[in-house]
Legacy VTK file of the C-alpha trace (Angstrom):
# vtk DataFile Version 3.0
C-alpha trace
ASCII
DATASET POLYDATA
POINTS 173 float
-14.307 2.357 10.745
-16.927 4.187 12.393
-14.279 7.027 12.762
-13.524 6.960 8.840
-17.069 7.661 8.110
-17.336 10.046 10.454
-14.156 11.867 8.705
-15.503 11.760 5.465
-19.183 11.777 5.776
-21.306 12.551 2.544
-23.501 15.219 2.313
-25.566 13.044 -0.201
-26.291 10.334 2.872
-27.820 13.489 4.818
-29.456 14.729 1.529
-31.063 11.496 0.870
-32.593 11.552 4.505
-34.040 14.961 4.212
-35.303 14.318 0.845
-37.487 11.101 1.768
-38.663 13.049 5.144
-40.164 15.471 3.019
-41.240 13.334 0.277
-42.862 11.597 3.240
-44.567 14.151 4.781
-45.773 15.525 1.433
-47.226 11.914 0.513
-48.649 11.702 4.465
-50.676 15.170 3.422
-51.979 13.483 0.159
-52.947 10.636 2.018
-55.438 12.811 4.479
-56.399 14.734 1.478
-57.270 11.519 -0.331
-57.518 8.535 1.761
-58.985 6.505 -1.345
-55.444 7.077 -3.356
-53.408 3.127 -3.631
-50.891 5.255 -5.065
-49.791 7.396 -2.633
-49.668 4.061 -0.047
-47.122 2.905 -2.590
-45.455 6.140 -2.863
-45.466 5.982 1.319
-44.353 2.622 1.634
-40.828 3.441 -1.012
-40.285 6.810 1.085
-40.208 4.650 4.444
-38.000 2.021 2.994
-35.841 4.417 1.656
-35.415 6.165 4.712
-35.010 2.970 6.378
-31.857 1.879 3.891
-30.563 5.414 3.899
-29.829 5.000 7.654
-28.385 1.985 7.742
-26.234 2.241 5.022
-23.268 3.005 7.044
-24.186 -0.227 9.553
-24.047 -2.390 6.843
-21.239 -1.323 4.926
-19.247 -1.286 8.152
-20.381 -5.039 8.579
-19.108 -6.016 4.865
-15.847 -4.654 5.102
-15.764 -6.417 8.858
-16.696 -9.839 7.083
-14.630 -9.283 4.435
-11.464 -8.688 6.411
-12.341 -11.805 8.695
-11.728 -13.690 5.977
-7.978 -12.597 5.318
-4.780 -13.927 6.585
-3.252 -12.044 9.478
-0.514 -9.859 7.876
2.562 -7.918 9.526
3.300 -4.845 9.216
6.277 -2.401 9.648
6.336 1.236 9.191
8.651 3.914 9.347
8.252 7.246 9.360
10.709 10.120 7.656
10.542 13.863 7.674
9.380 13.659 3.740
7.838 10.131 3.591
6.540 7.279 5.466
6.914 3.509 4.263
4.578 0.926 5.090
5.785 -2.696 4.560
3.351 -5.607 4.604
4.784 -9.059 4.947
2.482 -11.105 3.170
2.410 -15.049 4.493
0.875 -18.069 2.971
-2.098 -19.509 4.586
-1.687 -22.567 6.450
-4.212 -24.277 3.581
-2.761 -22.641 0.906
-1.084 -24.991 -1.849
2.540 -24.026 -2.889
3.409 -24.414 -6.320
6.819 -24.116 -7.663
7.710 -22.519 -11.039
11.302 -23.023 -10.627
12.083 -26.611 -9.790
16.009 -24.952 -9.324
14.754 -22.284 -6.357
14.663 -23.023 -2.666
11.714 -22.450 -0.466
9.765 -19.550 -1.595
10.865 -16.492 -0.189
8.453 -13.962 1.202
9.333 -10.214 0.297
7.300 -7.776 1.659
5.455 -5.197 -0.071
6.291 -1.721 0.190
4.113 1.336 -0.146
5.727 4.797 0.173
3.721 8.094 0.364
5.059 11.568 0.344
3.567 14.256 1.986
2.373 17.187 0.143
2.570 14.468 -3.323
-0.394 12.221 -1.886
-3.555 12.287 -0.656
-2.812 11.512 3.495
-5.260 12.301 6.287
-4.509 11.639 9.748
-7.584 11.105 12.495
-7.652 9.406 15.972
-10.011 7.577 18.103
-9.613 6.366 21.606
-8.099 2.716 20.250
-5.957 4.003 17.261
-4.044 6.392 15.148
-5.080 6.456 11.534
-3.342 7.409 8.430
-6.119 7.516 5.547
-4.640 7.074 1.884
-6.783 9.014 -1.048
-10.087 8.817 1.092
-10.397 4.853 0.736
-7.479 3.402 2.551
-7.095 3.395 6.306
-3.440 2.017 7.882
-4.402 1.552 11.686
-1.810 1.767 14.395
-3.250 0.594 17.813
-2.471 2.523 20.445
-2.053 -0.480 22.531
0.851 -1.374 20.382
2.568 1.795 21.154
4.133 3.178 23.706
2.965 6.542 25.209
5.732 7.873 24.061
5.748 6.407 20.633
1.884 7.256 20.674
2.784 11.404 21.443
5.391 11.112 18.594
3.461 9.622 15.871
0.401 12.011 16.505
2.035 14.817 16.806
4.124 14.532 13.722
1.412 13.329 11.512
-0.906 16.350 12.838
1.596 18.467 12.388
2.492 17.240 8.650
-0.903 16.274 7.496
-3.874 18.746 9.286
-1.615 21.852 8.951
-0.495 21.061 5.658
3.130 21.806 6.401
6.104 20.138 4.423
LINES 1 174
173 0 1 2 3 4 5 6 7 8 9 10 11 12 13 14 15 16 17 18 19 20 21 22 23 24 25 26 27 28 29 30 31 32 33 34 35 36 37 38 39 40 41 42 43 44 45 46 47 48 49 50 51 52 53 54 55 56 57 58 59 60 61 62 63 64 65 66 67 68 69 70 71 72 73 74 75 76 77 78 79 80 81 82 83 84 85 86 87 88 89 90 91 92 93 94 95 96 97 98 99 100 101 102 103 104 105 106 107 108 109 110 111 112 113 114 115 116 117 118 119 120 121 122 123 124 125 126 127 128 129 130 131 132 133 134 135 136 137 138 139 140 141 142 143 144 145 146 147 148 149 150 151 152 153 154 155 156 157 158 159 160 161 162 163 164 165 166 167 168 169 170 171 172
């Protein structure tokens, strides 16, 4: 998540920090000029709270996302990379405590079919990033597909990194 947030750091967060700092300096200056103005103390408190909120925003967002992911059932993924596209299959398993309901009484056991997602190079908004633990495929600035390096051999890691970097960072199709 930190790598994703750094990759798509928004200027609005930096602008908010700068605005709160400048406003705080102006309010403190006003307090020195007129220490009896109660409204300036409320304005200073507002600026300090806004600054604290803005500075901790990324951390709170990461915490919320990680808590939401803890509740998810572990899924299996299969990725196939072709010269013109990437196919990701998500195999969704029912949770252990999940109740299975048969709609069709004649049907056999529930068959779990993979959910397939196809990304085409040049057509879909894809980005590639890397940190010390993972190779990251980022779709539409909202979804992250993480390839943990611990699950790849050194040769696979180098091949995937080189291919994705060539296809996505240089814009070659």
